[in-house]
N, C-alpha and C positions, 0 to 999 in steps of 0.2 A: 412588483411583488409589496406587498405590506409586509407593515414593520415586525406580526408578530409572524409569518407566514421568513421572513428576514433573521429574525430572532429561536425557532423553532429548527431552522437550518447552523445557524452558531448552533447552538444545542449538540445535534447532533455531527459536525463536524466533528469539534473539540472532545466529543464521547470516542468519532475517528479516533482521533490526534493521543487521546490519551494509551489507546491499541498498540496504536503507530511504535510512540514513544519503548514503548516496551516489548518489539520484537528483539530476538538478542542477536548480537554484531554473530556474522556468519547466517541468519534466519531469514525465511522472507514466508507471509501469506499472501493472503487472496484478500481480493475483495470483495467477496462473498465468504469466506469465511472470518472477514470483521464482522460482513452485518449477518452471518448469521449470533457470532456472540454478542450483539447488541439488542436481538430476539424481532428485527428484519428481516429478514431474510431474501427479501425482497427488493432490497434497496442496494443490491451489489455495487448498480451505478451510482448514487446520490456517493456514498461509498469513493466509487472512481473523482466527482466532481471535488468534492475532498480532497484526496487526495491530489487534484490539482489546483489549490487555492489552498495548499499546503506548503506551495515555497514560496511564500511573505515569511514562511517562516525559519531559522536555520537550526533549530529544534528539532524535528520533523524528522525519519530518515525516511522518504518518500520512496526509496531504489530502492526497497526494502518489500512494496506491494505491485504484487503482479499479478497474472490474472489465473483462471483455475489451471492452466495447461502450461503454468511456466512462463509463459509470452510476454515481455518488457512492453506491458502495450501505455505505457504510464512516460519512455522514453522522448518524449517529442516536446515535455512540460520539463525537460530538464535542462539548462544552457550548453551548450555542446554535443553534439549531434550524436553523441557515445557515453555523458559521463555516469549516465544509468550502470553500463553493462560498464563500465570500470571501476563505478563503487562498487559496485558487485564481486566482481571478480577480485579485486581487492580486500574480499571478504570470505571468496573462497567457493560462489556460483562459479560451472562452466555454464558458457555462451554458443550457442555457436547458429546465428541466423535467428537474432535477439530471442533466442528460446533459452531457457534456465536444462545443461542436460542434466544433471542433476537435481534437478527439482525433489524431488520425494526424497532425500535425501537432505534435505535443510527447509522443509518445511516444517513453517510452524504453527499450531490453531493455535486458536490463542483463549478457544472454553478448557483446552488440556494440558493447553500451558507444554506442552511437551516440546 
């Protein structure tokens, strides 16, 4: 990867992290909603890559980002097999079989900030 591409990815990743830091306690958002908010609606997978890289930073609540169906698809990137689930449950999420059951109630859209 060229230096320019690395710089571009780091810049995009930082934009993702800025949004993720704004997710309210007790809420979750999706990779796709973050991508759409950034004006790159087809970049949900890149948002996922950013979240995978976010674990080296302690101030990014990566556990609050899930897939569009409320599945804890990023759970394997957390230390321990159930840490993501535990963090979300501590914030009020109801999770069964790695899926948030009260997903619609706790979904936060960064574009509307509701």
